[in-house]
C-alpha positions as CSV (number, residue, x, y, z in Angstrom):
1,X,-23.1,0.2,3.1
2,X,-20.9,-1.8,0.8
3,X,-22.0,-0.4,-3.1
4,X,-22.2,-2.6,-5.4
5,X,-19.8,-4.0,-7.7
6,X,-18.8,-6.2,-10.5
7,X,-17.2,-9.1,-9.1
8,X,-14.3,-10.7,-11.0
9,X,-12.2,-13.6,-10.0
10,X,-9.1,-13.0,-7.7
11,X,-6.0,-12.2,-8.9
12,X,-2.7,-13.6,-6.9
13,X,-0.6,-10.6,-7.0
14,X,2.7,-11.1,-9.0
15,X,5.8,-12.3,-7.2
16,X,9.0,-10.0,-7.1
17,X,11.8,-12.0,-9.2
18,X,14.3,-13.3,-6.9
19,X,17.5,-14.2,-9.4
20,X,20.2,-16.4,-8.4
21,X,23.1,-13.9,-7.5
22,X,26.2,-14.6,-9.3
23,X,30.0,-13.0,-8.7
24,X,30.3,-11.9,-12.1
25,X,26.9,-10.1,-11.5
26,X,28.0,-8.5,-9.0
27,X,31.6,-7.3,-10.4
28,X,29.5,-6.2,-13.5
29,X,27.3,-4.0,-11.4
30,X,30.2,-2.6,-9.6
31,X,32.1,-1.7,-12.6
32,X,29.0,-0.5,-14.0
33,X,28.3,1.9,-11.2
34,X,32.2,2.9,-11.2
35,X,32.2,4.0,-14.9
36,X,29.0,5.6,-14.0
37,X,31.2,7.6,-11.3
38,X,28.5,6.9,-8.7
39,X,31.1,4.8,-6.7
40,X,34.9,4.4,-6.1
41,X,37.5,1.9,-5.4
42,X,39.4,2.6,-2.2
43,X,42.4,0.7,-0.7
44,X,41.6,-2.2,1.8
45,X,39.1,-4.2,-1.2
46,X,35.7,-1.7,-0.6
47,X,33.5,0.6,-3.0
48,X,32.3,3.7,-1.2
49,X,29.7,6.0,-3.1
50,X,31.0,9.1,-4.8
51,X,29.4,12.7,-4.0
52,X,27.2,12.3,-7.2
53,X,26.2,8.0,-5.9
54,X,25.4,9.7,-2.4
55,X,22.6,12.0,-3.9
56,X,21.2,9.6,-6.2
57,X,20.4,7.1,-3.1
58,X,19.2,9.7,-0.8
59,X,17.1,10.4,-3.7
60,X,15.3,7.1,-3.5
61,X,12.8,8.0,-0.9
62,X,9.3,6.6,0.1
63,X,6.2,8.6,-0.6
64,X,3.6,8.3,2.2
65,X,-0.1,8.6,2.6
66,X,-1.4,8.3,6.5
67,X,-5.0,7.9,7.4
68,X,-6.7,8.1,10.5
69,X,-10.6,6.8,10.7
70,X,-12.4,5.2,13.7
71,X,-13.6,1.5,14.3
72,X,-17.3,0.9,14.7
73,X,-19.3,-1.7,16.6
74,X,-20.5,-3.4,13.3
75,X,-17.1,-4.1,11.5
76,X,-17.1,-7.9,10.4
77,X,-14.0,-7.7,8.2
78,X,-15.6,-11.0,6.2
79,X,-15.5,-9.4,2.5
80,X,-13.3,-11.9,0.4
81,X,-12.2,-9.5,-2.1
82,X,-11.6,-5.9,-0.5
83,X,-10.6,-3.9,2.2
84,X,-13.0,-0.5,2.6
85,X,-12.1,2.7,4.7
86,X,-14.9,5.7,4.8
87,X,-15.5,8.9,5.9
88,X,-19.3,7.5,6.7
89,X,-19.9,8.0,10.5
90,X,-22.7,4.9,10.2
91,X,-22.2,1.5,8.8
92,X,-24.4,-1.9,9.0
93,X,-23.3,-5.3,9.4
94,X,-23.8,-6.0,5.8
95,X,-20.7,-3.6,5.3
96,X,-18.5,-6.9,5.5
97,X,-15.7,-4.9,3.8
98,X,-15.5,-1.7,5.7
99,X,-12.7,-2.0,8.5
100,X,-12.9,1.6,9.8
101,X,-15.3,4.8,9.4
102,X,-14.7,8.7,9.9
103,X,-11.9,8.6,8.4
104,X,-10.2,11.6,7.1
105,X,-9.3,11.2,3.4
106,X,-10.6,9.0,0.8
107,X,-9.1,8.5,-2.4
108,X,-9.1,12.1,-3.8
109,X,-8.0,13.5,-0.6
110,X,-4.8,12.2,-1.5
111,X,-1.6,14.1,-2.9
112,X,-1.1,14.5,-6.5
113,X,2.7,13.2,-5.6
114,X,1.0,10.0,-4.1
115,X,-1.2,9.3,-7.1
116,X,1.1,9.8,-9.8
117,X,3.3,7.2,-8.1
118,X,0.3,4.8,-7.7
119,X,-0.8,5.7,-11.4
120,X,2.8,4.3,-12.4
121,X,1.8,1.0,-11.3
122,X,4.1,1.0,-8.0
123,X,3.6,-1.5,-5.3
124,X,2.0,0.1,-2.2
125,X,2.8,-1.2,1.4
126,X,0.0,-0.9,3.8
127,X,-0.2,-1.0,7.5
128,X,-3.1,-0.9,9.2
129,X,-2.8,-0.3,13.3
130,X,-5.3,-0.1,15.8
131,X,-5.2,-0.4,19.8
132,X,-1.6,-1.4,19.4
133,X,-2.3,-4.3,17.1
134,X,-0.8,-4.1,13.3
135,X,-1.4,-6.0,10.0
136,X,0.2,-5.4,7.0
137,X,-0.2,-5.9,3.0
138,X,0.7,-5.2,-0.4
139,X,-0.9,-4.1,-2.9
140,X,-0.7,-2.0,-6.8
141,X,-0.9,1.0,-8.5
142,X,-2.1,1.2,-11.9
143,X,-2.4,3.5,-14.9
144,X,-5.9,3.4,-15.0
145,X,-7.1,4.4,-11.3
146,X,-9.0,7.7,-11.2
147,X,-8.6,8.3,-7.3
148,X,-11.5,10.5,-7.5
149,X,-14.1,9.7,-4.7
150,X,-14.7,11.8,-2.3
151,X,-15.9,9.7,0.3
152,X,-14.0,6.0,0.2
153,X,-10.6,4.4,-0.2
154,X,-11.1,0.6,-1.5
155,X,-8.2,-1.8,-1.7
156,X,-9.0,-4.9,-4.2
157,X,-7.3,-8.1,-4.5
158,X,-8.7,-8.4,-8.4
159,X,-7.9,-6.0,-10.9
160,X,-11.8,-4.2,-10.7
161,X,-11.0,-0.3,-11.0
162,X,-13.6,2.2,-10.2
163,X,-13.6,5.9,-8.7
164,X,-13.0,4.4,-5.1
165,X,-10.3,2.3,-5.9
166,X,-6.9,2.8,-4.4
167,X,-4.9,0.0,-5.4
168,X,-5.6,-3.9,-7.1
169,X,-4.0,-7.1,-7.0
170,X,-4.1,-7.3,-2.8
171,X,-2.4,-9.9,-0.9
172,X,-5.1,-9.5,1.7
173,X,-8.9,-9.2,1.9
174,X,-11.1,-8.1,4.9
175,X,-11.4,-11.5,6.1
176,X,-7.6,-12.0,6.2
177,X,-6.7,-9.5,8.9
178,X,-5.6,-10.9,11.8
179,X,-8.6,-11.4,13.8
180,X,-6.9,-9.6,17.3
181,X,-6.8,-6.6,14.7
182,X,-10.7,-6.7,13.9
183,X,-11.7,-7.0,17.2
184,X,-9.7,-3.6,17.7
185,X,-11.5,-2.6,14.8
186,X,-15.0,-3.0,16.5
187,X,-14.5,-0.7,18.9
188,X,-16.0,2.8,18.2
189,X,-13.2,4.1,20.4
190,X,-10.2,2.6,18.8
191,X,-8.2,4.8,16.7
192,X,-7.0,3.1,13.3
193,X,-4.0,4.3,11.5
194,X,-3.6,3.4,7.7
195,X,-0.3,4.3,6.5
196,X,0.7,3.8,2.7
197,X,3.9,3.7,1.5
198,X,5.2,4.0,-2.0
199,X,9.2,3.7,-2.4
200,X,10.5,6.1,-5.4
C-alpha cells in the first residue's frame, strides 16, 4: 500500500543545454586536447586519440543496476507524481504508484558505487521492461538522497526526498507509462526488469 508522503508541486527536469557548435569551438577544443597530449594530428587531416586519450575514453563508463520484480493484478499505475517498486508480495488497488512487486532490491541494496554516483546528482537513465514491452524515463540523483530503505524504490517527479527515494525530477510518472507496458505489469507471471544506468 502506498505510504503517505508530503506532496509537492511537480517540477520539470532540467533540460540539458544545446549550445550552437561553431568551427572556432571545434578548433579550440582540438587544440586543447592536443596540448594535453590526449589526441594527435596525423597526415590526411585527422586527429586520433593518444594512448593516454584512449585510456581516458575507456574510463568513461556506465554504472548499472538491475532490479528484477514481478507484475501484480492490482497494478493501476495512475499515480501522477511517483513510480514505485516494492519487495512486498501483495498490494491493494489504492497503491496506485506501485508498478511491480517481489523486487530483489530496494534502495539499501544498491551498490555503494551506484549510490555515490547518485549522490553526485547524476542523470539516471531508467528502462522498465516487461513481457517484451519497454518504456524509458530520465530522473536525477541528489546529494540529499538517503537510500536506506530496505523495502522500496521510489522515483519522483518532484524533488521530495525520503529514505525510499531513488531519484527525483523524473520526466515520467506511473500514469505516463505506456499502456501496453502497464497491461503486462498487471500479470503476476510477468517478470519485470528495471535497468538503472548512470554514465560517469
